Each structure stands twice: as structure tokens, then as C-alpha cells.
C-alpha positions in Angstrom: 17.8 -22.6 -20.2 17.2 -19.4 -21.2 17.7 -18.5 -24.8 16.0 -15.5 -25.8 19.6 -13.4 -24.8 20.6 -14.4 -28.0 18.5 -13.5 -30.2 17.8 -10.4 -28.8 21.3 -9.1 -28.6 22.1 -10.3 -32.8 18.5 -8.7 -33.6 20.0 -5.0 -32.1 23.1 -5.5 -33.5 21.3 -5.8 -36.7 19.2 -2.7 -36.1 22.1 -1.0 -35.2 23.6 -1.6 -38.4 26.6 -3.5 -37.0 25.9 -6.2 -38.5 24.1 -7.4 -41.8 22.9 -10.7 -40.4 23.5 -13.9 -38.5 22.6 -17.5 -38.5 23.0 -19.1 -34.7 22.3 -22.8 -33.3 22.6 -23.7 -29.8 23.4 -27.0 -29.7 23.7 -28.8 -26.1 24.0 -32.4 -25.2 24.0 -33.9 -29.0 20.3 -31.9 -29.4 19.4 -28.3 -31.1 17.7 -26.6 -28.8 17.5 -22.9 -31.2 18.0 -21.9 -34.6 18.4 -18.1 -35.2 18.0 -16.5 -38.6 18.6 -13.3 -38.0 18.8 -10.1 -40.7 20.0 -10.5 -43.9 22.2 -12.1 -45.9 21.9 -9.3 -48.8 20.9 -6.0 -46.9 20.5 -3.8 -50.5 18.2 -6.9 -52.4 16.2 -7.8 -48.9 16.7 -11.2 -48.8 17.1 -12.6 -45.4 19.1 -15.1 -43.3 18.7 -18.5 -43.8 19.8 -22.2 -42.4 21.6 -22.7 -45.2 23.3 -19.8 -45.7 27.3 -19.8 -46.5 29.7 -17.4 -45.0 33.2 -16.5 -45.1 34.6 -17.4 -41.9 37.9 -15.7 -42.2 39.3 -15.3 -38.8 36.5 -16.5 -36.5 38.3 -20.1 -37.2 40.5 -18.6 -34.1 37.9 -18.4 -31.3 36.5 -21.8 -32.3 40.1 -23.2 -32.4 40.4 -21.8 -28.8 36.8 -23.4 -27.6 38.2 -26.9 -28.7 41.0 -26.5 -27.1 39.8 -24.9 -24.0 37.3 -28.2 -24.0 40.1 -30.6 -24.2 41.9 -28.8 -21.5 39.0 -29.1 -19.4 38.7 -32.9 -19.9 42.1 -33.2 -18.7 43.1 -34.3 -22.2 45.5 -30.9 -22.8 47.4 -28.7 -20.7 48.2 -25.1 -21.4 51.7 -25.4 -20.6 52.3 -28.6 -22.8 55.2 -27.9 -25.3 54.0 -28.2 -28.7 56.9 -30.4 -29.9 54.6 -33.3 -28.3 52.9 -33.5 -31.5 55.1 -31.7 -33.6 58.1 -32.6 -33.3 59.8 -30.3 -36.1 59.5 -27.3 -33.3 62.2 -28.5 -30.8 65.3 -26.7 -31.0 64.0 -23.3 -32.7 65.8 -20.5 -33.5 65.0 -16.9 -33.0 65.6 -13.8 -35.6 67.7 -11.4 -34.2 66.3 -8.6 -36.1 62.8 -9.7 -38.3 64.4 -7.1 -41.1 67.4 -8.5 -40.7 69.3 -11.5 -42.6 67.9 -15.1 -42.0 71.1 -16.3 -41.1 71.5 -14.3 -38.1 69.7 -16.0 -35.4 69.9 -16.9 -31.8 68.6 -20.1 -30.1 64.9 -20.1 -28.3 64.9 -19.4 -24.4 62.0 -21.4 -24.2 59.6 -24.0 -26.0 56.3 -23.0 -27.5 53.3 -24.1 -25.3 50.1 -24.8 -26.4 49.1 -21.7 -24.6 51.6 -19.9 -26.6 50.0 -20.8 -29.7 46.2 -20.0 -28.7 47.1 -16.5 -27.6 49.2 -15.4 -30.6 52.6 -15.4 -28.6 54.3 -18.0 -29.9 57.0 -16.0 -32.2 55.7 -17.1 -35.1 55.1 -15.1 -38.1 52.9 -15.7 -41.4 54.8 -15.8 -44.5 54.4 -12.4 -45.1 55.1 -10.8 -42.3 58.9 -10.8 -42.1 59.7 -7.8 -44.0 57.3 -9.4 -47.0 59.4 -12.5 -47.6 57.5 -15.2 -49.6 56.7 -18.2 -47.5 59.8 -20.0 -47.7 60.1 -23.7 -46.3 61.0 -22.1 -43.0 57.0 -21.3 -42.5 56.2 -25.1 -43.2 56.1 -27.6 -40.4 56.1 -31.3 -42.1 57.2 -30.3 -45.6 60.3 -28.3 -44.2 61.3 -28.8 -41.0 60.7 -25.1 -39.2 64.1 -23.4 -37.3 63.4 -19.5 -37.3 61.1 -17.6 -35.0 60.4 -14.1 -35.7 60.0 -13.3 -31.8 60.3 -15.0 -28.7 57.9 -17.6 -27.4 55.3 -15.6 -24.7 55.5 -12.5 -26.8 53.7 -10.9 -30.1 55.0 -12.4 -33.5 56.7 -9.4 -35.7 53.7 -8.9 -37.8 51.2 -11.2 -36.4 47.4 -9.3 -36.3 46.6 -9.6 -32.1 43.3 -11.8 -33.0 
């Protein structure tokens, strides 16, 4: 297995100023094959990256979650066309807002169930608690704490106000 390309591309991004630094691990079959500590954890102070450098992960959980889900798909343990109600029955019989800017009472029945694929592609119709006309996090956005009942948009399309990534 050739591993040098990984280091080189990260080094180039650091040299171009696109990235301050990175710590990467290549792990295969339960063994660490390579650890890279490239660039700086503090550019101004000239402090280099270390194996134990703490990063703010933010939206990086999305590709990690998708990679894990796709591994389950490859193993036949999960199908992209599975309805999420298989695991989250609270999402059965969903209602869709007629207008994301309109009253919460004006809804219509969802045309279809939310699928695993919809969650992975951000096309479930779910909105963030702050995106439907700046409404606060109401119980309808919760799952087990309050039954989910309304979607900001149809499953299979991007959610209203949801970021693409």
C-alpha cells in the first residue's frame, strides 16, 4: 500500500496556506500503518502539530458518519432505501409544513417516509431548530423527548435553511 501521497497532499495544502496543519492516521485491519503530524497547531507561535493535538471537529462528523453508514451498507447490515422508522418509529406519519415561513399548524401529510439515503444526503426535509423562520427549538424537533411531527420540506429534497454539507 502506497501511503506517501497522503502526506504530500497535506503538506502542499499547508505550504499554500490553505491549511494550518493536520494529524492523520492510516489504520488497516486493526493496525496503525502511518501517522502524519504536518504543519502547525499554532502558526503564529510556530508550534507544530502533535499526535495529541485537539481539533474542533464541527461538520467533519458528517463524512465520518456517512463512511460508517456506507460500511454497514457494504456489509449488508443497512440499506440506503430503508425507512428510518425501522429504528426511529417517532418519524412515522410525518407532516410537512405548507410554508416554512407560515404557521406551524398548516401542514400536509408527507408523500413518503424518510429513508437512510435522505439522512446521508441532507434531503430528509428535517430542519435545524433555528432555521424555520428563526423558531426556537420546540419539542417537534426532538425525537424521543417529543414526538417528531413536522418537516420543513419533502423527503428527497434539501431541508429549508439546512446547509448543503
